[in-house]
C-alpha positions in Angstrom: -26.1 -21.1 0.3 -23.9 -20.9 -2.8 -25.1 -17.3 -3.4 -24.2 -16.3 0.1 -20.7 -17.7 -0.3 -20.3 -15.9 -3.7 -21.5 -12.6 -2.1 -19.0 -13.1 0.7 -16.2 -13.8 -1.7 -16.9 -10.8 -3.8 -17.3 -8.5 -0.8 -14.1 -9.6 0.9 -12.1 -9.4 -2.3 -13.2 -5.9 -3.1 -12.9 -4.8 0.5 -9.4 -6.3 0.6 -8.4 -4.4 -2.5 -9.7 -1.1 -1.1 -8.2 -1.7 2.4 -4.9 -2.5 0.8 -5.1 0.7 -1.1 -5.8 2.7 2.1 -3.1 0.9 4.1 -0.5 1.7 1.4 -1.6 5.3 1.3 -1.2 5.6 5.1 2.4 4.5 4.9 3.3 7.4 2.6 5.2 10.0 4.6 4.7 13.6 3.5 6.0 16.9 4.6 4.1 20.2 4.7 4.8 20.6 1.0 2.1 19.7 -1.4 2.9 16.7 -3.5 1.1 16.1 -6.7 -0.5 12.6 -7.1 0.6 10.9 -10.3 -2.4 11.0 -12.6 -3.5 8.1 -14.8 -5.0 8.9 -18.2 -8.6 7.9 -18.8 -7.6 5.8 -21.9 -5.0 3.8 -19.9 -6.1 0.2 -19.4 -6.1 -1.2 -15.9 -3.2 -3.4 -14.9 -3.5 -7.1 -15.6 -4.2 -7.9 -12.0 -7.1 -5.5 -11.9 -8.6 -6.9 -15.1 -8.4 -10.4 -13.6 -10.0 -9.2 -10.3 -12.8 -7.3 -12.1 -13.4 -10.2 -14.5 -13.5 -12.8 -11.7 -16.0 -10.7 -9.6 -18.1 -10.0 -12.7 -18.3 -13.8 -13.3 -19.2 -14.5 -9.7 -22.0 -11.9 -9.8 -23.3 -13.4 -13.0 -23.3 -16.9 -11.4 -25.0 -15.5 -8.3 -27.7 -13.9 -10.5 -28.5 -17.3 -12.1 -29.0 -19.1 -8.8 -32.6 -19.8 -7.9 -33.9 -17.5 -5.2 -31.4 -14.7 -5.7 -33.1 -11.4 -5.4 -32.5 -8.9 -8.2 -31.9 -6.1 -5.8 -29.1 -8.0 -4.2 -27.4 -8.6 -7.6 -27.8 -4.9 -8.4 -26.2 -4.0 -5.0 -23.2 -6.2 -5.9 -22.9 -4.7 -9.4 -23.1 -1.2 -7.9 -20.4 -2.1 -5.3 -18.2 -3.5 -8.0 -18.6 -0.5 -10.2 -17.8 1.9 -7.3 -14.8 -0.1 -6.3 -13.5 -0.2 -9.9 -13.7 3.6 -10.1 -11.9 4.0 -6.7 -9.1 1.6 -7.8 -8.7 3.2 -11.2 -8.2 6.6 -9.7 -5.0 5.3 -8.0 -1.6 5.5 -9.7 -0.6 2.3 -11.5 1.6 0.9 -8.8 -1.1 1.3 -6.2 -3.6 -0.3 -8.5 -1.4 -3.3 -9.0 -0.8 -3.8 -5.2 -4.5 -3.3 -4.4 -5.7 -5.8 -7.0 -3.0 -8.3 -6.1 -4.4 -8.3 -2.5 -8.0 -8.6 -3.8 -7.0 -11.5 -6.1 -5.3 -13.3 -3.2 -8.4 -12.9 -1.0 -10.8 -13.9 -3.7 -8.8 -17.0 -4.7 -8.5 -18.1 -1.1 -12.2 -17.8 -0.6 -13.0 -19.6 -3.9 -10.8 -22.5 -2.8 -12.5 -22.7 0.6 -16.0 -22.8 -0.9 
């Protein structure tokens, strides 16, 4: 039961971060002119909020893996999802990263408090 709650928390937090990113992107008004997206350098560290979100989800995945009866393929799916989400978030400009990770942290913290 604990594993299911951890999986739910991780999934919702990561989904919230990505949904937040998409919602913010939809609110951007553009014209017919091409606008260059601000780029982030590869060596640039993720904002503090994102580091916290990634660390918290890494910790939950590690805890889920230690639970009796947890299937290794489920843990691998969670790791893959986290890695994919990290890459998507890190492709955003810094302001969008911060907003997305803030939303993910709020969702994760709310779920952790409930369970």
